[in-house]
N, C-alpha and C positions, 0 to 999 in steps of 0.2 A: 496483585499484579498492577493495579492502578497506582498504588503507592510507589512501586518500583519504577513505573513509567514516569511518574511525576518527578521523582528524584533524578532519574537518568536525564530527562529533558532539561531539568534545571542545571545540570552539570555541563551542558553543551550549548545553552542559550536557546532552547526550543520551547520555553515556558508558554509563550503565547499560543503557538500552534497546538501544543499538547493540552493546554487548558480547554481549547475549543473541542478537541477530539474527546477528551474525557467528559466534557459536558454532554456531547451527543451520546456517548456510551451510557452515562448515568441516566439521561433522559429516556433512553430506550428501555432500561431496566424499570423505570418508574411508570412507563406507559403500559397499561394492561391490554389494550387492543392494538397490538403491533402485528407484525407479519404472521406470527403464530400466537394467537391470543393466550395470555397467561392462565386463563381459567381452564385450559386443557391439561393442567397439571405439569408434570415434569417436562413433557415435550414443549409446553408453552414457555418454560424457562430456558430450555436448551437453546432456543434461537437468541435469547438475551445473552447467554454466555458465549455463543458462537460469535455474535456481533462484537462483543467486547474483546475477546481474544484475537479475532481476526484483525480488528483495528490496531491492537497493540503489536501484533506480528507484522502488520503492514508498515508501521512506523519503523520497527526494528529492521525489516528487510530493506526499506528504502535507505535508511541510514547506512547499513552495511554496503549497499550498492554504491553509494556516493563516497564513502570514506574508507571502506575496507575493514571497518571495526564493527563489532556487535554492540548494540545499544543496551540490550537486555541479556542477562545471563542465561535465560531459558529460551529454547526454541519451541514454539507452540505449534509448529507446522503439522506434526503428526497428529496431535490432538484435534486440530482444526479439520484435517482431512477426515478423520473418523466422525466428528460431529457433522460434517457436511454430508456424509453418506447417510447418517441417521435422519437428518432434517429432510434431505431429498430436494428434488426440483419441483416447482420453480422457486421454492422458498429460499434455498441456499444462494441462488443467483441474485435474488432480490436483496438479500443481506450483503452479498459481495458488492453490489452496486452502491448500497448505502455506505459501506466502508470506503470505497474509492471516492465517492462524492465528498465524504467527510474529509478525506485526506487532501483533496484538491481545495475545497472551500476553507479549510483551516489554514492553508498556506504552508502546511508541513512539507510538501514536496519541494516547493520553491525554497523554503528555508534550508532544507537539507542539501539542495544543489549548491547553495552558497557556502556550505561547510566543506564541499569537495575541494580537492587539490586544484591548483592553478591549471595544471595540464588537463584534468578532467573538465574543468569549467570551459576551457577552450574547445574541448570536444562537444560540449553542450551548445556552445555558440555556433559551431560549424554544422551541427546536427550530423556529425560524421557517423559512418558505419565502419565495420572492420575493413572495408575496401576503400575507405577515405573519400567517400563522395556523399552527397546529400541523400535524402530519401529516394528510394528506387523509383517511386512514381514521378519524381521530378526529372528523371534522366531521359534524354532522347535516345532513339534507337542507335544513333551513331556512337553515343557514349558507351554502349554495351561492348563495342569492339575493344575498348581500353581495359575492360576487365575480363576479356577472353570469352565472351558469350556469343559472339558472332564469328562465323567462319569467313574465309576469303570469298 
Protein backbone atom coordinates (compact mmCIF):
# COMPACT_ATOMS: atom_id res chain seq x y z
CA UNK A 1 0.00 0.00 0.00
CA UNK A 2 2.89 2.36 0.68
CA UNK A 3 4.15 1.84 -2.89
CA UNK A 4 0.68 2.52 -4.24
CA UNK A 5 0.49 5.69 -2.12
CA UNK A 6 3.88 6.91 -3.34
CA UNK A 7 3.01 6.23 -6.99
CA UNK A 8 -0.41 7.91 -6.71
CA UNK A 9 1.06 10.95 -4.95
CA UNK A 10 3.70 11.30 -7.66
CA UNK A 11 1.08 11.36 -10.36
CA UNK A 12 -0.68 14.39 -8.85
CA UNK A 13 2.23 16.36 -7.39
CA UNK A 14 1.87 15.41 -3.73
CA UNK A 15 5.32 13.82 -3.40
CA UNK A 16 6.57 16.16 -0.67
CA UNK A 17 3.56 15.70 1.62
CA UNK A 18 3.37 11.96 0.96
CA UNK A 19 7.07 11.55 1.66
CA UNK A 20 6.56 13.09 5.12
CA UNK A 21 3.49 10.93 5.80
CA UNK A 22 5.28 7.76 4.72
CA UNK A 23 8.27 8.70 6.88
CA UNK A 24 6.03 8.95 9.96
CA UNK A 25 4.35 5.65 9.05
CA UNK A 26 7.68 3.87 8.57
CA UNK A 27 9.08 5.38 11.80
CA UNK A 28 6.05 4.11 13.70
CA UNK A 29 6.71 0.57 12.44
CA UNK A 30 10.36 0.82 13.51
CA UNK A 31 9.57 2.13 16.99
CA UNK A 32 9.19 -0.79 19.42
CA UNK A 33 7.76 1.19 22.33
CA UNK A 34 4.83 2.93 20.63
CA UNK A 35 1.20 3.26 21.74
CA UNK A 36 0.86 -0.53 21.98
CA UNK A 37 4.40 -1.92 22.46
CA UNK A 38 5.49 -4.36 19.78
CA UNK A 39 6.71 -6.87 22.38
CA UNK A 40 3.04 -7.72 23.08
CA UNK A 41 2.94 -9.82 19.91
CA UNK A 42 0.25 -9.49 17.25
CA UNK A 43 -1.72 -6.81 19.10
CA UNK A 44 1.52 -4.82 19.31
CA UNK A 45 1.81 -4.90 15.54
CA UNK A 46 -1.88 -4.22 14.94
CA UNK A 47 -1.52 -0.60 16.05
CA UNK A 48 1.35 -0.19 13.55
CA UNK A 49 -0.84 -1.51 10.74
CA UNK A 50 -3.81 0.59 11.87
CA UNK A 51 -1.68 3.74 11.95
CA UNK A 52 -0.36 3.03 8.45
CA UNK A 53 -3.68 2.18 6.85
CA UNK A 54 -5.53 5.05 8.54
CA UNK A 55 -2.91 7.51 7.32
CA UNK A 56 -3.24 6.24 3.75
CA UNK A 57 -7.03 6.25 3.92
CA UNK A 58 -7.00 9.80 5.32
CA UNK A 59 -4.95 10.98 2.35
CA UNK A 60 -7.29 9.24 -0.06
CA UNK A 61 -10.41 10.56 1.70
CA UNK A 62 -9.15 14.15 1.70
CA UNK A 63 -8.19 13.90 -1.95
CA UNK A 64 -11.66 12.56 -2.83
CA UNK A 65 -13.29 15.34 -0.79
CA UNK A 66 -11.33 18.02 -2.66
CA UNK A 67 -11.39 16.64 -6.19
CA UNK A 68 -14.20 14.09 -6.37
CA UNK A 69 -11.68 11.45 -7.51
CA UNK A 70 -10.24 8.50 -5.62
CA UNK A 71 -6.50 8.51 -5.02
CA UNK A 72 -6.17 4.79 -4.27
CA UNK A 73 -8.04 1.89 -5.85
CA UNK A 74 -8.76 0.28 -2.46
CA UNK A 75 -11.04 1.63 0.26
CA UNK A 76 -9.50 0.71 3.62
CA UNK A 77 -12.35 2.12 5.73
CA UNK A 78 -13.99 -1.22 6.62
CA UNK A 79 -10.67 -2.81 7.61
CA UNK A 80 -9.78 0.25 9.69
CA UNK A 81 -13.14 0.15 11.52
CA UNK A 82 -12.59 -3.50 12.45
CA UNK A 83 -9.01 -2.86 13.58
CA UNK A 84 -10.20 0.14 15.59
CA UNK A 85 -12.65 -2.07 17.51
CA UNK A 86 -9.94 -4.65 18.21
CA UNK A 87 -7.45 -2.03 19.40
CA UNK A 88 -10.05 -0.26 21.52
CA UNK A 89 -9.96 2.99 23.45
CA UNK A 90 -8.04 5.06 24.36
CA UNK A 91 -5.41 3.62 22.01
CA UNK A 92 -7.40 4.00 18.79
CA UNK A 93 -8.11 7.67 19.50
CA UNK A 94 -4.42 8.29 20.22
CA UNK A 95 -3.55 6.74 16.86
CA UNK A 96 -6.24 8.81 15.12
CA UNK A 97 -4.71 11.98 16.62
CA UNK A 98 -1.29 10.91 15.38
CA UNK A 99 -2.69 10.43 11.86
CA UNK A 100 -4.47 13.81 11.81
CA UNK A 101 -1.43 15.64 13.18
CA UNK A 102 0.69 13.96 10.52
CA UNK A 103 -1.77 15.04 7.82
CA UNK A 104 -1.64 18.66 9.00
CA UNK A 105 2.11 18.82 9.64
CA UNK A 106 2.96 17.19 6.30
CA UNK A 107 1.06 19.89 4.43
CA UNK A 108 -1.09 17.25 2.72
CA UNK A 109 -4.40 18.91 3.56
CA UNK A 110 -3.33 22.30 2.22
CA UNK A 111 -1.74 20.70 -0.85
CA UNK A 112 -4.96 18.86 -1.66
CA UNK A 113 -7.00 22.04 -1.21
CA UNK A 114 -4.88 23.59 -3.96
CA UNK A 115 -5.83 20.67 -6.23
CA UNK A 116 -9.52 21.45 -5.79
CA UNK A 117 -11.55 23.13 -8.51
CA UNK A 118 -11.72 26.93 -8.64
CA UNK A 119 -15.30 26.84 -7.36
CA UNK A 120 -14.32 24.64 -4.42
CA UNK A 121 -11.38 26.92 -3.63
CA UNK A 122 -13.73 29.90 -3.50
CA UNK A 123 -15.82 27.97 -0.96
CA UNK A 124 -12.70 27.43 1.16
CA UNK A 125 -11.91 31.12 1.01
CA UNK A 126 -15.42 32.07 2.15
CA UNK A 127 -15.55 29.27 4.73
CA UNK A 128 -19.05 28.78 3.45
CA UNK A 129 -21.55 26.23 4.59
CA UNK A 130 -24.54 24.81 2.78
CA UNK A 131 -26.48 27.93 3.87
CA UNK A 132 -23.82 30.20 2.36
CA UNK A 133 -22.63 31.91 5.51
CA UNK A 134 -19.48 31.63 7.60
CA UNK A 135 -19.10 29.43 10.67
CA UNK A 136 -22.25 29.33 12.82
CA UNK A 137 -20.31 30.60 15.82
CA UNK A 138 -19.60 33.83 13.93
CA UNK A 139 -23.28 34.56 13.28
CA UNK A 140 -25.18 37.06 15.36
CA UNK A 141 -28.70 36.32 16.60
CA UNK A 142 -30.15 38.69 13.97
CA UNK A 143 -28.53 36.62 11.20
CA UNK A 144 -30.51 33.57 12.29
CA UNK A 145 -33.68 35.20 10.90
CA UNK A 146 -32.18 35.01 7.43
CA UNK A 147 -31.94 31.25 7.54
CA UNK A 148 -35.37 30.78 9.14
CA UNK A 149 -34.33 29.91 12.68
CA UNK A 150 -36.09 32.79 14.46
CA UNK A 151 -39.80 33.42 14.43
CA UNK A 152 -41.55 36.78 14.30
